[in-house]
N, C-alpha and C positions, 0 to 999 in steps of 0.2 A: 504494500500500500504506500503510495508516494504522491509526489506533486501532481502527476498526471491525473490520478483519481480525484484529487481535490479540484483541479482545474476543470474537469468535466462537470462536476457538480456545480461549481460557482458559475460557469458559463451557461448552464442549462442543457449542455450536451447529454449529460447522464439522464435527465428527465426525457429528453427527446428520444433517446435510444430505448428507454423504458416503454414509451408510448408506441414506438415503431415495432418493438418486439411483441407487444400485445396485438398489434394488427396482424403480424405474421401468425400468431397463435390462432386468431379468429378465423383465418382462412384454412386451417387444417380440416374443417368440416367439408371443404370442397372435394376432398378425396372420397367422400361418401356419395357423391353425385346426387341423384334425385331420391335416394333411398330414405333418408330421414323424413318423417312426417312434420307437419307444422308444430305439433306438440314436442317432438324431439328437437326441433330447431330452437324452440323457445327454451327448452331445457339446456341446450348446448350453450347459448349465450348467458343464461343464468349460471351454468357450470363455470364459465370463464370468470364471471363476476365473483363467484365463490372462491375460485382459485386465487384471484387477485387479493381478496380479503384475507385469505389464508396466508399468502405470501407476505403481505404487510404485517400481519400479526406476528409471524414467526421471524422474519428476516429484518424488519425495521424496529418493531416494538420490543421484541424479545431476543435480541442478539447483541446485547451490551456485554462486553467482556468482563466488566467489573461488577455487574449486577445480574447474576444468573437467576432465572425464575423457572418454575414449572407451571406452564399454562395449558389449559385444556384447548383442544381444537375448536375453532370458531363454530358457533351455532349453525346447524344444518349443513355442515361440511362433512361429506361422506366419501372422500377419495378412496378409490380402489376397494369398493364393497366394504366399507367400514361398518362394523357391527353395531347395531343400536344398543346392544348389551355390554358394550365396552366404552370406557372413556379413554382418551389419549392425552396424557400430560407430556408436554414437550419442552425441552430446553435446548436452545441452539448455542453451539460453541463456534468460535472462530477457528480454533484448532484444539488439540488435546494436550497442550503443554501444562495446564494447571491441574491442581488437585481439588477435589470437591467432597463435601459431606452431605448426604441426604439423611435427614431425620424424619421419622414418620410414625404413624400408628395405623395399624391395619383395620381398625374398626371391627366390623363383623364381616368384612369382605372375604369370600372364600378363596380368592386366587388373584394374583397379579404377577406381571412379569416386567422386568426392567432391562432395557437393551440400549446399547450404544451403536451408532452407525457412522458410516463415512459416505461421501459422495464426491464425484469428480469435480474439482474446482481449481483453477490456476491461481497462483499467488497474486497476479495482477488483474483479477477479474473486474475491479472497479475502474481500471484505467483503459478499458477497451470497449469498443462498440460491438454489440452482439446481434443486433437486428440484421445487418447485412448478410451474416452467414446463416441465420435462421436455424432450422433443425440440424443443419450440418455442424453447428457448433456444440450440439449436445454431448457428443462423446468426450469433449474436453471440459465442458461446464454444464452440469445437470444436477441440480439439487434434488431432483426426484429419483435419480438412479441410486437408490439407497442400498448399502451393503451392511448387514448387521455384523459388527466386529466382536461383540461380547454380549452375553445376557445371563441373567439368573432370575429364577422365579421365587415367589413367596415360599415355596417348599424348600428353597436353598438357604433362606435367611434364618438367623436366630433372633427370636423375639423375647422380650421379658414377659412377666406374668400378665401385664396389662396390654400387651400387643404392641409395645413400642420397639423401635429398632433404629440402628444407625448403620449406614453403608458408606464406605470410603471408595471414591472413584479416583484412580491414579494409574500412571504408567507402571507403578510398582505397588499394586494393591496388597492388603493383608490377606492371609488365607481365609479367614472367617469374615463374612460380611464385607467383602471387597469385590470390586468390579474393575476390570482392566480398561484403561484408555490407551489409544495409540496416538501417535503424533498427528495422524490424518483424521482423527475423530472430529466430526462436525455436529453431532447432536446426540440427544438422549431422549428416549421415549419410554414412558410407563403406560402399559396397557392394564387397566383395571377391569375385571370381568365380573359382571353382576348376574346373579341368577334371578333375583326379584328385587328391583330397586326399592319397592315400597317397604320391604322388611329389613333392608341392610343399612347398618350405620356406615356411612361412607368413610374411606380411609383419608388420612391427611399426609401430605408430603411437603417438605421444605428443603431447598438446596442452598448451599453457601460455598464460596471459595475458601479454602483453608487459609490462604494468606490474607484474607479479609481486606481487599483493596478498597480505597476510597472512591465512591462514585464520582463521575466527572461528566461534563457536557459532551454531547455528540460532536464528532468531527466531520468535516465536509467529506473527506475521503470515505468514512464509514457509511454515510448516507448514499454515496455513489455506489458502494458495494451492496447496500440494502436494496436499492432500486434494481440493480442488475440481478441479484438473487431472486427477487420477487418476480421479475419478468421471466426469468428462466424457469421458475416453478410453473408459471402459467403455460409456457411453451412446452415444457417437459411433460406435464400431465396431459396436455392436448395431444401431443405426439404419442404418448403411451397408450391412450385409449384407441387411437387410430391403429397403431401397430398391433396391439393385442387383438383387436377386432379382425383385421384383415389377414394377419400372419399366423393367427392361432385360433381364436374362439369361433369365428364364423365358418371355419372349415369343417366343423363337426357340430352342427346344430343339434340342440336338445340332448346334449351329453355333458357330463361333468368329469373332468380329468384331474386327478391328483398328481400334478407335476411339482415335485419339490423345487426344481430349477425355476419354474415360473413364479412360484410363491416367493422364494428367497430373492428373486431379482428386484423386489421392491421393498426391501426392509423387513422381510418375514423372519420369524424366529422358529427354532426347531422344537418348540414345546407343543406344536400342533401340526395337523394336516389340514391343508386348505385347498380344496378342489374348485376349479373355475370352469365355466362353460357359457355357451351362447344359447339362449332360448328364443324360439320363433314360433308364432302361431297366429292365424287370423283371429279377429275378434269374436267370431262365432264358434270357436273351438276351445277346448280345454286340454291341458297337459296333466296327466295323472302320474304322479311321482311316487315311487315306492322304494324304501330302503330300510335296512335294519342297522341302527347305529351300534357300534361296539361300546363297551364300557368306557366312559370318559368323564372328565371334569365338566365339560360343557359342549354342546353342539348347537349350530344354527344353520338352517336352510334359508337362504336370503335371495330375494328377487329384486333386481335392480334395472335401471334403464341402460340404454346403449353406452352411456358415458360412465358407467360403473357407480352410479349414485343410487342410494335408497329411493324408492318411490315415495311420493309425497304423503302416502297414507301411513308411513312408518311411525309417525307421531301418534297415530290412533291404535298402535299395536298391530298394524297390518303390514303385508308385504314380506313377512318372514314368519318362521315358526322355530321354536327352540326346544331343547330338552326339558325345559321347565314350563313351557306353555302348551306343548303338544298333547294331542289325544293319541294314545298308542293303541294299536290293534292288540288283540288277545295274545298273539304270538310275539309281541314286543317290537313289531315292525311299525313303520310310519307310512301312512297313506296321506298324500297332500295333493290337492287339486289347485292348479294355477289357472285362473279364469277371471273374466271381468265381473262375474256374479257368482254367488254361492249356489251350486247345484243341489245342495241339501242332502249330501250323502253322509253327513257326519265326518269323521276324520278331521282333516285340517284344510280349510279353504285359504288360499293365498291370493289376494286381490291383485290382478295385473294392471288395474287402474287405467284402462283405455290404451295400454301399450300393446304392440304386436311383436315386439322384439326387445331383447336386452341381454344383460349379463346376469347369471345366477351363480351361486356358490354354496358349497357345503363345507363348513369349518368345524373341526373337532379338536378340542384342546385336551392335552394329556390323555390321548386315546391309545387303544391297543391296536388300531388298524383302521383302514379306510373301507367303508362298506361298498358293496355293489349296488348300482342304482338302475332302476327300470323306469322308463318313461313311455307312456302311450298317449297319442294324440287322438282325440275323439270329438265329434260334434257336441257342442255344449247342450243343445236342445235334446239330443239323444241321451246324454248323460242325465239330464233332468227327468226325462220321461221314463227311462229304463233302469236307472241306477248303474251299478257296476256291471250289469249284464250287457250294457252297451260296449264294453271292452272286449267281448267275445269276438275272436277273429282279428283283433287289432294287434299286429306284431309289435312287441315292445322294443324300444331302443335301449340297449344295455351299455352301461359305462361304469365308471368308478373302479372300485377294487384297489389292489395294492398300489401305493404311490410310485411314480416314476422319478428317477433322479434326473 
């Protein structure tokens, strides 16, 4: 960080480049041609606005080297099929040179996991214009290309009798209640997993730098970096949903694939299996999903839009089903119907909320294995009239099973 980054901010060049990069991100939807509906296009531009808000919260407001904070992801931000049953507390680092202490109390939360990550970023990121290179610049500078560098779960921590704990983050951490940082570490994420929010006493977490630096005003070069990081977050996630759709998910509609490589490519942690897929159906049909989850801490089947966001009904408890909300069949299996209206079969109805395509996923935390999944597409009116008998003769699409590396 030097004079060039400062000069770009003072002259307005950093702001101009930020705005131009947002324009580049906005045109990523052109790759989808006429495929997206008006609803999906409205969601796309709202998605970009949410990414911008997320970027500012993380990279401008919460990336002060002398004042680390753990902040929840912004409201209604659901990047990459974010679970409604998880909160995401984040702290952004410039690098991993410092040592930190997290103090907290688990409340009555059954499970959480703390992870550090890195992402490609050059040392002079605030001194350069990124809009001219567009997505071609992402291999060098992409805050969304997250690699988990270390993690531990609440099962690995030692708590006192009241649920309190301390955790040291350092390049030379202690053996107990320690988490390793690397020189390239750029952030920290705490995933808190709720079974039933109405009955859980929420945990508390606070972070501090061990050398206790004195807070200071922001510098021009730092604001130049914050603008660049925010713009690249928007561009990176826009390109991510395009690449995942065309190069992976849409090639195998109505299936879920447990690919460890896919999940870990965006900051995933190895305490869970997370399968992704593309779902497609006309509005007058339903998808009948069946699987038998293995024993696990938590699971969630989640239906999202094309941009990997929760559908707008998630605030009403719709668009997903979990281990703790599901109606199980007598044999322990799950029957879920994805449709625009409830066919009245019992089991579990997941409202697709006037969408005809999107991304869906099955996430299992601390599980013994990935289940096989059967999906049948059937006319919704037939399902309403005949019940499960309407599935006779409908060949199921099979997927899931053991995860791929």
